[in-house]
C-alpha positions in Angstrom: 3.7 -25.7 -9.0 3.6 -22.6 -6.6 6.6 -20.3 -6.8 9.6 -21.4 -5.4 11.4 -19.3 -2.9 14.7 -18.5 -3.3 16.5 -20.4 -0.9 14.6 -23.5 -2.0 15.8 -22.6 -5.7 19.3 -22.2 -4.7 19.5 -25.6 -2.8 17.8 -27.6 -5.6 20.4 -25.9 -8.2 23.2 -26.4 -5.8 22.4 -30.1 -5.0 21.9 -30.5 -9.0 25.1 -29.3 -10.1 26.9 -31.1 -6.9 25.2 -34.7 -8.0 26.0 -33.7 -12.1 30.1 -33.0 -10.9 30.5 -36.2 -9.0 28.8 -38.2 -12.1 31.2 -36.5 -14.3 34.4 -37.2 -11.8 33.2 -40.6 -11.6 33.5 -40.9 -15.7 36.8 -39.2 -15.8 38.1 -41.6 -13.0 36.8 -44.6 -15.3 38.4 -43.2 -18.0 41.6 -42.9 -16.4 41.6 -46.6 -14.9 40.9 -47.8 -18.3 43.6 -46.2 -20.0 46.3 -47.0 -17.2 46.3 -43.0 -16.2 45.3 -44.6 -12.7 46.1 -47.7 -10.9 43.1 -49.3 -9.0 46.4 -50.6 -6.4 47.2 -47.0 -5.5 43.9 -45.0 -6.5 41.2 -47.6 -5.6 38.2 -48.8 -7.6 35.5 -46.5 -9.2 33.0 -45.5 -6.1 30.1 -46.1 -8.1 29.1 -48.0 -11.3 29.5 -46.5 -14.2 25.8 -46.7 -15.1 25.0 -45.0 -12.0 27.3 -42.2 -12.8 25.8 -41.7 -16.1 22.2 -41.4 -14.4 23.2 -39.2 -11.6 24.4 -36.7 -14.6 21.1 -37.2 -16.4 19.2 -36.8 -13.0 21.0 -33.6 -11.9 20.5 -31.9 -15.4 17.3 -32.8 -15.4 16.4 -31.6 -11.6 17.9 -28.3 -12.6 15.9 -27.8 -15.4 12.5 -28.2 -13.1 13.2 -25.0 -11.5 12.9 -23.2 -15.0 9.7 -22.4 -16.1 10.6 -22.5 -20.0 8.6 -25.6 -22.0 12.0 -26.8 -23.5 13.8 -27.1 -20.2 10.0 -29.4 -19.0 10.7 -31.2 -22.6 14.8 -31.9 -21.5 14.0 -32.8 -18.1 11.5 -35.6 -19.3 13.5 -37.0 -22.0 16.8 -37.4 -19.4 14.2 -38.9 -16.7 12.6 -41.0 -19.6 16.3 -42.5 -20.4 17.1 -43.1 -17.0 13.5 -44.9 -16.1 14.2 -46.8 -19.3 17.3 -48.4 -18.1 16.8 -48.5 -14.6 13.7 -50.5 -15.4 15.3 -52.8 -17.7 17.8 -53.5 -14.6 14.8 -54.2 -12.6 13.4 -56.8 -15.2 17.1 -58.4 -15.5 17.6 -59.0 -11.6 14.4 -59.6 -10.5 12.7 -61.5 -13.5 13.4 -64.7 -15.6 14.0 -62.6 -18.5 17.7 -62.4 -19.8 18.7 -59.0 -20.7 22.5 -58.6 -21.6 23.4 -55.9 -19.7 27.2 -55.6 -18.7 27.2 -52.5 -15.9 26.6 -53.1 -12.3 24.0 -51.2 -10.7 22.7 -52.8 -7.7 18.9 -53.4 -7.5 18.4 -50.8 -4.5 19.9 -48.7 -6.7 18.0 -49.0 -9.7 15.1 -48.8 -7.6 15.7 -45.9 -6.5 16.3 -44.3 -10.1 13.2 -45.7 -10.9 11.3 -44.0 -8.3 12.9 -40.6 -8.9 12.8 -41.0 -12.7 9.3 -41.7 -12.2 8.9 -38.4 -9.7 10.7 -35.9 -12.0 8.6 -36.6 -14.9 5.0 -36.3 -13.0 6.3 -33.6 -10.3 4.5 -31.1 -11.9 1.0 -32.6 -12.0 -1.4 -31.3 -9.6 -3.4 -34.8 -9.7 -0.6 -36.6 -8.6 1.5 -34.6 -6.1 0.8 -36.5 -2.8 1.8 -39.6 -4.5 5.1 -37.9 -6.0 6.1 -36.4 -2.7 5.6 -40.3 -0.9 7.8 -41.9 -3.7 10.5 -39.2 -3.0 10.2 -39.8 0.5 10.7 -43.4 0.2 13.8 -42.9 -1.7 15.2 -40.5 1.1 14.3 -43.5 3.4 16.1 -46.0 1.4 19.1 -43.7 0.9 19.4 -42.8 4.5 19.3 -46.3 5.6 21.9 -47.2 3.3 24.3 -44.1 4.2 23.9 -44.8 8.0 24.5 -48.9 7.2 27.9 -47.3 6.0 28.6 -45.1 8.6 27.9 -47.4 11.4 29.5 -50.6 9.1 26.3 -52.8 9.4 26.3 -54.4 5.9 22.8 -55.4 6.6 21.5 -51.8 5.7 23.4 -51.2 2.6 23.2 -54.4 1.2 19.4 -55.3 2.0 20.4 -58.8 0.6 21.5 -57.8 -2.9 24.6 -56.2 -4.2 25.7 -53.2 -1.7 24.6 -50.0 -2.3 27.5 -47.5 -2.7 27.9 -45.0 0.2 28.4 -42.2 -2.5 25.0 -43.5 -4.6 23.2 -43.3 -0.9 24.5 -39.7 -0.4 23.2 -38.9 -3.9 19.8 -40.5 -3.5 19.1 -38.4 0.1 20.2 -35.0 -1.9 18.1 -35.7 -5.2 15.1 -36.6 -3.3 15.4 -33.9 -0.6 15.6 -31.3 -3.3 13.2 -32.3 -5.3 10.6 -32.6 -2.5 11.0 -28.8 -1.8 9.7 -28.4 -5.4 6.1 -29.1 -3.3 7.6 -28.1 0.1 4.3 -27.5 1.9 3.5 -31.2 1.3 4.0 -34.8 3.2 7.4 -34.5 5.6 8.8 -31.8 4.2 5.8 -29.7 4.5 6.3 -30.8 8.2 9.5 -28.9 8.1 9.3 -25.9 5.8 6.1 -24.2 7.4 6.1 -21.2 9.6 3.9 -22.4 12.1 4.6 -22.9 16.1 4.4 -26.9 15.2 7.0 -26.8 12.2 9.3 -24.8 14.0 9.4 -27.3 17.0 9.4 -30.2 14.5 12.9 -28.8 12.8 14.2 -28.3 16.4 13.1 -32.0 17.8 13.9 -33.7 14.6 17.9 -32.0 14.6 18.1 -32.4 18.3 16.9 -36.1 18.2 18.7 -37.2 15.0 22.3 -36.2 16.6 21.2 -37.4 20.1 20.2 -41.2 18.0 23.5 -41.1 16.2 25.7 -40.3 18.9 24.1 -42.8 21.2 23.6 -45.4 18.6 26.7 -45.3 17.5 28.3 -45.5 21.3 26.2 -48.4 21.8 27.5 -50.4 18.6 30.9 -49.5 19.7 30.4 -50.7 23.1 28.9 -54.2 21.7 32.2 -54.7 19.3 34.4 -54.2 22.2 32.6 -55.8 24.6 32.9 -52.9 27.0 29.4 -54.0 28.6 27.4 -57.0 28.2 24.7 -57.0 26.0 21.7 -56.7 28.6 23.2 -54.1 30.4 24.0 -52.3 27.5 20.3 -52.5 26.2 19.3 -51.5 29.4 21.6 -48.6 29.7 20.5 -47.0 25.9 17.0 -47.5 27.0 17.7 -45.5 30.1 19.5 -42.4 28.2 16.8 -42.6 25.4 14.5 -42.2 28.2 16.3 -39.1 29.9 16.6 -37.6 26.6 13.3 -38.0 25.8 12.3 -36.2 29.1 14.7 -33.6 28.6 13.5 -32.7 25.3 9.9 -33.1 26.1 10.8 -30.3 29.2 12.3 -28.1 26.7 9.7 -28.5 24.3 7.0 -27.9 26.7 8.9 -24.9 28.4 8.9 -23.5 24.8 5.3 -23.9 24.1 4.2 -22.6 27.4 6.3 -19.2 26.8 4.6 -19.4 23.5 1.3 -19.9 24.8 1.6 -17.0 27.6 2.2 -14.8 24.6 -0.5 -15.6 22.9 -2.7 -15.8 26.0 -1.2 -11.9 26.8 -2.0 -11.1 22.9 -5.4 -12.2 23.0 -5.9 -10.7 26.6 -4.6 -7.3 24.8 -7.1 -7.9 21.8 -10.2 -8.5 24.0 -9.4 -5.2 26.5 -8.7 -3.1 23.1 -12.1 -4.5 21.6 -14.0 -3.6 24.8 -12.6 0.1 25.2 -13.4 1.1 21.6 -15.0 4.0 21.5 -17.4 2.6 18.8 -19.2 -0.7 18.2 -17.1 -3.7 17.2 -19.1 -6.9 15.8 -17.4 -10.1 14.3 -19.2 -12.3 12.3 -18.7 -15.6 9.9 -19.1 -15.9 6.7 -22.9 -16.9 7.0 -23.3 -13.1 9.0 -23.9 -15.1 12.3 -22.4 -12.8 15.2 -19.5 -14.0 17.1 -18.5 -11.7 19.1 -19.2 -8.0 20.3 -18.0 -5.1 22.6 -19.6 -2.9 25.2 -20.4 -0.4 22.8 -22.2 -2.6 20.8 -24.6 -3.5 23.3 -25.2 -0.2 24.5 -25.7 0.9 20.8 -28.0 -1.7 20.0 -29.8 -1.9 23.2 -29.3 -5.9 23.2 -27.9 -8.2 26.1 -24.6 -9.9 24.8 -26.3 -13.4 25.1 -28.9 -12.0 22.8 -26.4 -10.9 20.2 -24.3 -13.7 19.9 -25.1 -16.0 17.6 -27.7 -13.5 16.1 -27.9 -13.5 12.4 -26.2 -9.9 11.7 -29.7 -9.2 9.4 -31.6 -8.6 12.8 -29.6 -5.2 13.3 -30.1 -4.1 9.8 -33.9 -2.9 8.7 -35.6 -4.9 6.1 -35.3 -2.8 3.5 -31.4 -3.0 3.7 -31.4 -7.1 3.2 -30.9 -7.4 -0.1 -28.2 -5.0 -0.1 -26.4 -6.4 2.4 -26.3 -10.0 1.3 -25.0 -8.4 -2.3 -22.2 -6.3 -0.1 -21.4 -9.3 2.3 -20.9 -11.9 -0.7 -18.4 -9.2 -2.4 -16.6 -8.8 1.1 -15.6 -12.3 1.4 -14.9 -12.6 -2.4 -12.5 -9.2 -2.4 -11.3 -10.0 0.8 -10.5 -6.2 1.1 -11.6 -3.4 3.5 -15.1 -1.8 3.0 -16.1 1.8 4.2 -19.9 2.3 4.2 -21.8 5.1 5.3 -19.6 8.4 4.3 -21.4 9.1 0.6 -24.5 7.0 1.2 -27.6 6.3 3.7 -26.6 3.5 5.8 -29.0 2.5 8.7 -29.1 0.3 12.0 -32.1 -1.3 13.6 -32.1 -1.4 17.5 -33.9 -3.6 19.5 -36.8 -1.6 20.0 -37.4 -1.3 16.3 -35.8 2.2 16.2 -33.3 2.7 12.9 -30.2 5.3 13.2 -27.8 6.3 10.7 -24.7 4.7 10.9 -20.9 5.0 9.2 -19.5 1.1 9.0 -16.2 -0.3 8.0 -15.9 -4.0 7.2 -12.1 -5.9 7.9 -11.2 -9.0 6.6 -9.4 -11.3 9.6 -8.1 -14.6 9.3 -8.7 -17.3 12.0 -8.1 -21.0 12.2 -11.8 -21.7 11.6 -11.6 -19.7 8.3 -12.3 -15.8 7.2 -14.4 -13.4 9.6 -15.6 -10.0 9.4 -14.7 -7.2 11.8 -17.6 -4.7 11.7 -16.7 -0.9 13.3 -20.0 0.6 13.7 -20.4 4.3 14.5 -23.6 6.1 15.2 -23.4 9.3 13.3 -27.2 10.5 14.5 -25.4 13.6 16.0 -23.5 14.5 13.1 -26.2 14.0 10.8 -28.4 16.4 13.0 -25.3 18.6 13.4 -25.2 18.7 9.2 -29.3 19.6 8.8 -28.5 22.5 11.6 -25.4 23.5 9.4 -27.7 23.2 6.1 -30.5 25.4 7.6 -28.0 27.8 8.8 -26.4 27.8 5.4 -29.9 28.5 3.7 -30.7 31.2 6.2 -27.0 33.1 5.7 -27.5 33.0 1.9 -31.1 34.6 2.1 -29.6 37.0 4.6 -26.7 37.6 2.3 -29.0 38.1 -0.7 -31.1 40.5 1.8 -27.8 42.1 2.5 -27.0 42.4 -1.2 -30.5 44.1 -2.0 -29.8 46.4 0.7 -26.5 47.3 -0.6 -27.6 47.7 -4.0 -30.9 49.7 -3.2 -28.9 51.9 -0.6 -25.9 52.7 -3.1 -28.4 53.6 -5.9 -30.6 55.6 -3.4 -27.2 57.5 -2.0 -26.4 58.4 -5.7 -29.6 60.4 -6.3 -29.3 62.7 -3.1 -25.4 62.9 -4.6 -27.0 64.1 -7.8 -29.1 66.3 -6.6 -26.5 68.4 -4.3 -24.2 68.2 -7.4 -26.9 69.8 -9.5 -27.6 72.7 -7.1 -24.0 73.6 -6.8 -23.8 74.0 -10.6 -26.9 76.2 -10.2 -25.7 78.5 -7.9 -22.3 78.9 -10.1 -24.4 79.7 -13.1 -27.6 81.7 -12.3 -25.4 84.0 -9.5 -22.2 84.4 -10.6 -21.7 88.0 -9.6 -23.2 86.9 -6.0 -20.7 84.3 -5.3 -17.0 86.2 -4.5 -13.8 84.3 -4.4 -14.4 82.4 -0.7 -17.8 81.1 -1.9 -16.7 79.9 -5.0 -13.6 78.0 -3.5 -16.2 76.6 -0.9 -18.7 75.2 -3.5 -15.4 73.9 -5.1 -14.4 71.7 -2.1 -18.2 70.6 -1.9 -18.1 69.5 -5.3 -15.0 67.5 -4.8 -16.0 66.0 -1.7 -19.6 65.2 -3.5 -17.5 63.3 -6.4 -15.4 61.7 -4.0 -18.6 60.1 -2.2 -20.2 59.4 -5.4 -17.0 57.2 -6.5 -17.1 55.6 -3.1 -21.1 54.4 -3.6 -20.4 53.5 -7.2 -17.3 51.2 -5.6 -19.3 50.2 -2.7 -22.0 48.5 -5.2 -19.6 47.2 -7.3 -17.9 45.5 -4.6 -21.6 44.0 -3.5 -22.1 43.1 -7.1 -19.0 41.0 -6.9 -20.1 37.0 -7.7 -23.4 37.9 -8.3 -23.6 36.2 -11.9 -20.4 34.1 -11.6 -20.1 31.3 -14.1 -17.3 28.9 -14.4 -15.7 29.0 -17.7 -12.4 26.9 -18.9 -10.0 30.3 -18.7 -6.8 30.6 -20.1 -4.7 32.7 -17.7 -1.9 33.8 -20.5 -4.7 35.0 -22.6 -6.3 37.0 -19.8 -3.2 38.5 -18.8 -2.5 39.8 -22.3 -5.9 41.1 -22.5 -5.9 43.2 -19.3 -2.3 44.3 -20.9 -3.8 45.4 -23.6 -6.5 47.4 -21.7 -3.8 49.0 -19.7 -1.7 49.6 -22.9 -1.9 53.5 -22.5 -1.0 53.4 -18.7 1.5 50.9 -19.4 3.1 52.9 -21.8 3.1 56.3 -20.6 5.0 55.0 -17.3 7.6 52.5 -19.2 6.2 49.8 -17.2 7.5 46.3 -18.4 5.2 43.1 -17.7 7.2 39.7 -17.3 5.6 36.4 -17.6 8.2 33.8 -16.1 6.6 30.8 -16.8 3.3 29.4 -19.0 0.0 30.5 -16.8 -2.4 27.3 -16.4 -5.8 26.9 -18.3 -8.5 25.8 -16.0 -12.1 26.4 -14.9 -12.6 29.9 -13.2 -14.9 33.3 -13.1 -13.5 34.6 -16.1 -14.9 38.3 -15.3 -13.8 38.4 -11.8 -10.2 37.0 -12.5 -9.9 39.0 -15.1 -10.6 42.2 -12.5 -8.2 40.5 -10.2 -5.2 40.9 -12.4 -6.2 44.3 -13.4 -6.5 45.5 -10.3 -2.8 43.6 -9.1 -0.8 45.2 -12.2 -2.7 48.7 -11.6 -1.5 48.9 -8.4 1.6 48.0 -8.9 1.6 50.6 -11.5 0.4 53.1 -9.1 2.5 52.6 -6.1 5.5 53.3 -8.3 8.7 54.6 -7.2 9.6 58.3 -9.0 12.9 57.5 -9.9 12.5 54.1 -11.8 9.9 52.9 -14.1 7.9 49.8 -13.0 8.9 46.3 -13.7 6.2 43.4 -13.1 7.0 40.0 -12.9 4.0 37.2 -13.1 4.4 33.6 -12.5 2.7 30.5 -11.3 3.0 27.3 -10.1 1.1 24.0 -9.5 0.1 23.0 -5.7 -1.9 20.0 -4.2 -5.3 21.3 -5.8 -4.3 24.6 -6.1 -2.5 27.0 -8.3 -0.4 29.7 -6.7 0.1 33.2 -8.6 2.5 35.5 -7.9 2.5 39.5 -8.7 5.9 41.0 -8.1 6.8 44.9 -8.7 9.4 47.1 -7.8 7.6 50.0 -6.2 7.5 51.6 -2.8 6.6 48.2 -0.9 4.6 48.1 2.5 5.5 47.9 6.0 4.6 44.1 7.3 2.5 45.7 10.1 0.2 46.6 7.2 0.3 43.2 5.3 -3.1 42.2 6.6 -5.0 45.5 6.7 -4.7 46.5 3.4 -7.1 43.9 2.2 -9.6 45.7 4.6 -12.4 47.9 2.3 -12.0 51.6 2.4 -8.5 50.9 4.3 -5.6 53.3 3.0 -2.2 53.8 3.8 -1.3 56.9 1.6 -2.6 60.1 1.5 -4.9 61.5 -1.6 -1.9 64.1 -2.3 0.3 61.1 -3.0 -2.0 58.3 -4.6 -5.4 58.8 -5.8 -7.3 55.8 -4.7 -10.6 54.9 -2.6 -9.3 51.8 -0.9 -11.5 49.6 -2.4 -9.0 47.3 -4.6 -7.2 45.0 -2.7 -10.7 44.2 -1.0 -12.2 43.1 -4.6 -8.9 41.1 -4.9 -9.4 39.4 -1.6 -13.4 38.8 -2.3 -12.3 37.5 -6.0 -9.8 35.1 -4.3 -12.0 34.0 -1.7 -14.7 33.2 -4.4 -12.0 30.9 -6.2 -11.6 29.1 -3.0 -7.9 30.4 -2.2 -6.3 32.9 -0.1 -4.1 36.1 -1.1 -1.6 37.5 1.3 1.3 40.2 0.5 5.2 39.7 1.0 6.9 43.3 1.3 9.4 45.7 2.7 9.1 49.3 2.5 11.4 50.5 -0.8 11.8 47.2 -2.0 8.8 46.1 -3.9 5.9 44.2 -3.3 5.3 40.7 -4.3 1.4 39.5 -3.9 0.8 36.0 -3.8 -2.8 34.3 -4.2 -4.1 30.5 -4.5 -6.9 29.5 -6.9 -8.7 26.1 -6.2 -8.2 24.0 -9.5 -12.0 23.2 -10.2 -12.9 20.1 -11.9 -16.0 20.9 -13.8 
């Protein structure tokens, strides 16, 4: 059985409880009459037979058990329904066969018939094979109960007697409640399905039925009263009844047609808007059925594939796919209609389409399932990516050329730096030779000039070596699993002498991550930042360095904070340029290469580096590193 809606479950349970409590009331009332507590002359006789009361109690419990999925509830429901079925069947045998069965209760034959049909329905209501028969039985019980209830309401004995013992009005109402609520357990079947669906026909059926029911009951009641009071002659009353029914029918038809026309207008506008959207789409749209036959296309499809519309409509989709991809297409189409999910193709694979002239071109395609009254369809969005493929090929060529140029530049840098070292060493050697060979000829002024030349050569040699090292960064890089906690500890150990001499405190505020990185370069990055934090310290206080990290979306962000001299915000970008210095040699030694190295190392890891600082308030260097997955 399908999962019941919450509102249906509540109605079924409420009906079950109502019928059960009414049966309890009748039994208590019968006990009171039997024991003289109630007087028939004052309170009246039983509203229904005592066996009907027991049967309603049993059917109420049985129906309540049906909405629970436990095995025990199902067994209880069948036992109670079986007992009612046995009793009502015996009553029918007694009333309609020559067999004499000594039964003392007074349930009417039509009441016994309704209980029999209800009991059979409750026993087999969860059977998939018999669900249409069960729904028909429940509708038949609803019909009998409704006829009897209308008979009592209009005081027409023929309706509730049916040539037998009269059916009590409360029994009729109970049967209507039980049969209608039980039919909701298969709410999509039979007449119940007509009123419970969400389609326009179901909505109109609910509205029309209620309006017609009220109109018929009111007019019918007035007609019967007029006949009994002899307000109108039979002929005139019948004619007036016909006219009133015609007028009401026309009014209902007018109201229904107006509503349907409004809905049809909205549907037509929605269809037209959908057609305009399809036609104005910047890419090809193709609608095909389960067999792969093209049903509809837009203007871009005709332009892309170079067909006329009448050629495409009805054509198999295979005709616009290269033959080498037909087998794969059939497999994907079957999978698409089986899974009923959106599928994207061509992004990480080569997908080709075929034009009318036989040329192939690369595409990306998105398959979207759509539901129609004739069955599932496929809406294919086709994008020609020829231009993008050409651009990608151009970019690949440019990348190869750039890589070659970069390797040539690195080679030039290496050769140039290496060759520059030789003349510097030659000049330095000649200065030393002059100082050693001609000490008596070199007076104080010349000696001072030679020292100045030597210092300049040393600085130039250091700059050349720094430039050489900058060019070597990343030449032999290798991703390895790197524990940043251990790496920082190793850097601190290497700088131990400097740290002790300056009284530096290094604090790691959280566990640093472990991930794949270029370990040698990453070690140099931390070493440069820690060394700078110690170098650019305030003279009055010892350096205090704090290192922390946090995980971002696909990245790790690191922070190295110090309490040094700080940096003016206007220099926050320029300090990462090679050989750019903010302080003189007399204040702080250096060649302006360290932060340039840091920037290059961070970019090698797919991240970026920046500084947050104010003069005199320390600096915080932050950088992100890509969380490489190897």
